[in-house]
Legacy VTK file of the C-alpha trace (Angstrom):
# vtk DataFile Version 3.0
C-alpha trace
ASCII
DATASET POLYDATA
POINTS 225 float
43.227 -1.136 -13.913
40.928 -3.456 -15.593
37.626 -2.353 -16.776
34.487 -4.304 -18.167
34.214 -3.876 -22.174
30.724 -2.068 -22.400
29.416 -5.166 -24.982
29.855 -7.147 -21.665
27.654 -5.038 -19.657
24.699 -6.477 -20.658
25.855 -10.148 -19.083
26.346 -8.603 -15.734
23.903 -9.957 -13.419
23.304 -8.140 -9.784
22.108 -11.276 -8.184
24.720 -13.540 -8.882
24.899 -15.863 -6.029
28.437 -15.156 -5.311
27.763 -11.615 -4.863
27.656 -10.474 -1.172
24.751 -7.981 -0.495
27.312 -4.865 -0.523
28.543 -6.248 -3.588
25.328 -6.618 -5.127
23.978 -3.120 -4.366
27.300 -1.736 -5.771
26.841 -3.639 -9.070
23.173 -2.440 -9.325
24.105 0.886 -8.846
26.736 1.077 -11.794
24.336 -1.069 -14.114
21.313 1.674 -13.676
23.923 4.299 -13.937
24.968 2.961 -17.280
21.271 2.607 -18.707
20.456 5.992 -17.006
23.385 7.509 -19.237
22.264 5.128 -22.334
18.592 5.717 -22.399
17.834 8.957 -20.471
15.683 7.373 -17.991
15.811 8.634 -14.559
14.955 5.405 -13.074
15.912 2.749 -15.398
14.596 -1.085 -14.790
17.176 -4.026 -14.880
15.364 -6.445 -16.704
16.339 -10.156 -15.661
17.707 -12.357 -18.665
15.958 -16.023 -19.658
18.029 -18.815 -18.681
18.351 -19.727 -22.517
18.449 -23.530 -21.547
16.621 -25.447 -24.566
17.790 -28.761 -24.284
19.399 -31.272 -21.207
17.971 -32.008 -18.041
17.466 -28.480 -16.812
15.126 -27.299 -20.105
12.076 -27.371 -17.768
13.394 -25.563 -15.141
11.823 -22.406 -15.878
8.655 -24.322 -15.205
8.694 -23.641 -11.471
7.287 -20.510 -12.312
4.181 -22.337 -12.870
3.869 -23.189 -9.348
1.038 -21.846 -7.455
2.939 -22.552 -4.388
5.918 -20.311 -5.642
3.348 -17.722 -6.424
1.942 -18.066 -2.883
5.252 -17.641 -1.153
5.835 -14.329 -3.515
2.787 -13.020 -2.570
2.836 -13.356 0.782
6.426 -11.674 1.123
5.341 -8.485 -0.551
1.903 -8.386 1.458
3.122 -9.427 4.675
5.783 -6.386 4.419
2.993 -3.724 2.950
0.659 -4.820 5.943
3.530 -4.174 8.612
4.532 -1.386 7.476
1.043 0.211 7.272
0.365 -1.302 10.720
3.123 0.237 12.457
4.481 2.838 10.312
7.692 1.316 10.053
9.379 -1.222 7.458
10.275 -4.734 9.322
13.870 -6.232 9.462
15.401 -7.116 5.738
12.783 -5.099 4.223
14.766 -4.262 1.230
16.052 -7.673 0.563
12.984 -9.268 0.628
11.035 -7.233 -1.573
14.409 -6.658 -4.025
14.356 -10.736 -4.363
10.615 -10.992 -4.500
10.116 -8.539 -7.665
12.898 -10.113 -8.886
11.296 -13.596 -8.937
8.381 -11.986 -10.392
10.053 -10.183 -13.143
11.844 -13.526 -14.013
8.416 -15.357 -14.029
7.316 -12.914 -16.760
10.333 -13.270 -19.047
10.528 -16.821 -18.748
6.895 -17.986 -18.519
4.897 -14.940 -19.896
0.992 -15.583 -20.252
1.278 -18.413 -17.831
3.032 -16.313 -15.245
0.585 -13.678 -15.712
-2.388 -15.563 -15.666
-1.412 -16.940 -12.020
-0.314 -13.106 -11.082
-3.912 -11.626 -12.080
-6.482 -14.658 -11.172
-4.755 -16.773 -8.349
-6.381 -15.647 -5.191
-5.267 -15.765 -1.703
-6.916 -16.261 1.734
-7.126 -12.326 1.644
-9.191 -12.420 -1.746
-6.325 -10.720 -3.289
-3.893 -11.607 -5.914
-0.335 -10.423 -6.887
-1.683 -7.895 -9.011
-3.595 -6.370 -6.289
-0.760 -6.186 -4.001
1.368 -4.801 -6.556
-0.998 -1.829 -7.291
-0.959 -1.255 -3.714
2.684 -1.301 -3.669
3.127 0.789 -6.895
2.299 4.059 -4.845
3.057 3.340 -1.394
4.464 6.256 0.238
7.300 4.399 2.106
8.420 2.309 -0.517
8.564 4.354 -3.506
12.201 2.936 -4.642
10.103 0.171 -6.041
7.629 2.159 -8.221
9.873 1.929 -11.691
9.941 -2.187 -11.231
6.278 -2.699 -10.345
5.283 -0.198 -13.202
7.356 -2.714 -15.608
5.556 -5.778 -13.790
2.084 -4.651 -14.147
2.815 -3.422 -17.914
4.136 -7.031 -18.889
1.046 -8.317 -16.881
-1.442 -5.951 -18.568
0.044 -7.398 -22.115
-1.810 -10.479 -21.383
-5.056 -9.437 -19.084
-5.098 -5.686 -19.557
-8.748 -5.627 -18.178
-7.545 -7.299 -14.729
-4.750 -4.687 -14.526
-6.906 -1.829 -15.329
-9.541 -2.686 -12.690
-7.106 -2.823 -9.931
-4.522 -0.063 -10.972
-4.799 3.238 -9.195
-4.226 6.470 -11.689
-3.295 9.341 -8.879
-3.641 12.453 -10.298
-2.483 16.022 -8.482
-5.683 16.814 -7.280
-6.301 13.420 -5.598
-2.967 12.714 -4.308
-3.279 14.511 -1.322
-6.651 13.068 -0.524
-5.046 9.896 -0.876
-2.606 10.333 1.301
-4.637 11.552 4.155
-7.053 8.661 3.862
-3.700 6.111 3.941
-2.808 8.059 7.135
-5.957 7.942 8.682
-6.327 3.928 7.847
-2.760 3.767 9.140
-3.404 4.907 12.465
-6.796 3.185 12.915
-4.808 -0.246 12.405
-1.977 0.813 14.808
-4.562 1.815 17.505
-6.142 -1.314 17.121
-2.712 -3.235 17.525
-1.780 -1.126 20.632
-5.341 -1.810 21.967
-4.870 -5.841 21.478
-1.573 -5.754 22.881
-2.557 -3.658 26.113
-5.265 -6.319 26.378
-2.798 -9.274 26.114
-0.722 -7.665 28.696
-3.656 -7.178 31.144
-4.574 -10.866 30.683
-0.982 -11.995 31.394
-0.703 -10.075 34.559
-4.059 -11.410 35.939
-3.050 -14.795 35.173
0.387 -14.122 36.587
-1.459 -13.064 40.056
-3.448 -16.181 39.862
-0.163 -18.265 39.776
1.421 -16.337 42.683
-1.848 -16.768 44.476
-1.714 -20.141 44.026
1.812 -20.676 45.288
0.949 -18.851 48.439
-1.791 -20.920 49.483
0.416 -24.001 48.449
2.982 -22.689 51.001
0.013 -21.935 53.885
-1.085 -25.420 53.465
LINES 1 226
225 0 1 2 3 4 5 6 7 8 9 10 11 12 13 14 15 16 17 18 19 20 21 22 23 24 25 26 27 28 29 30 31 32 33 34 35 36 37 38 39 40 41 42 43 44 45 46 47 48 49 50 51 52 53 54 55 56 57 58 59 60 61 62 63 64 65 66 67 68 69 70 71 72 73 74 75 76 77 78 79 80 81 82 83 84 85 86 87 88 89 90 91 92 93 94 95 96 97 98 99 100 101 102 103 104 105 106 107 108 109 110 111 112 113 114 115 116 117 118 119 120 121 122 123 124 125 126 127 128 129 130 131 132 133 134 135 136 137 138 139 140 141 142 143 144 145 146 147 148 149 150 151 152 153 154 155 156 157 158 159 160 161 162 163 164 165 166 167 168 169 170 171 172 173 174 175 176 177 178 179 180 181 182 183 184 185 186 187 188 189 190 191 192 193 194 195 196 197 198 199 200 201 202 203 204 205 206 207 208 209 210 211 212 213 214 215 216 217 218 219 220 221 222 223 224
């Protein structure tokens, strides 16, 4: 039986592109168990490493994280999952894989580009008037996506190192007394959104049925004619 030497565990990348999804999850669990034993932290965070490329044609590769288009893509990957979950009270297909990889990109952006990436995350707003910090603050305490809290906390702390006021203004500090009230408000909001969606779907079905009847009537007139 072969076993990896302890000093080489830090070189293992759970998102290595040759890993299958099952293998990636297995590696992730092994690394977290090691960190848990080493640090005593119940839910440790696996922080990605910088590429370390300082010369050659790929030395500017990390500047891709300065792209507003990439930030927009990551923003909507996370935001769409939150909106879907809140609206229908269930997670969308491939939710875990999408969130895992989106948060990994955010963490890698902060590792590689630090201030530049944090600036985009805290100041670049999209169609909804929100930025990445806004939706991360929502995700941090989301009742369905609790598994991502530790990673989101790490991300928000790194952004706060550069833009503390932007994070503090948006971040929710939940106490035991306010926790139940917050959960009740979230439930009511989710129920209202679900009811609105069902009403819209019913109206669309009714409209479709009426249009179908009109088509049938036209077919009958053509036949009689």
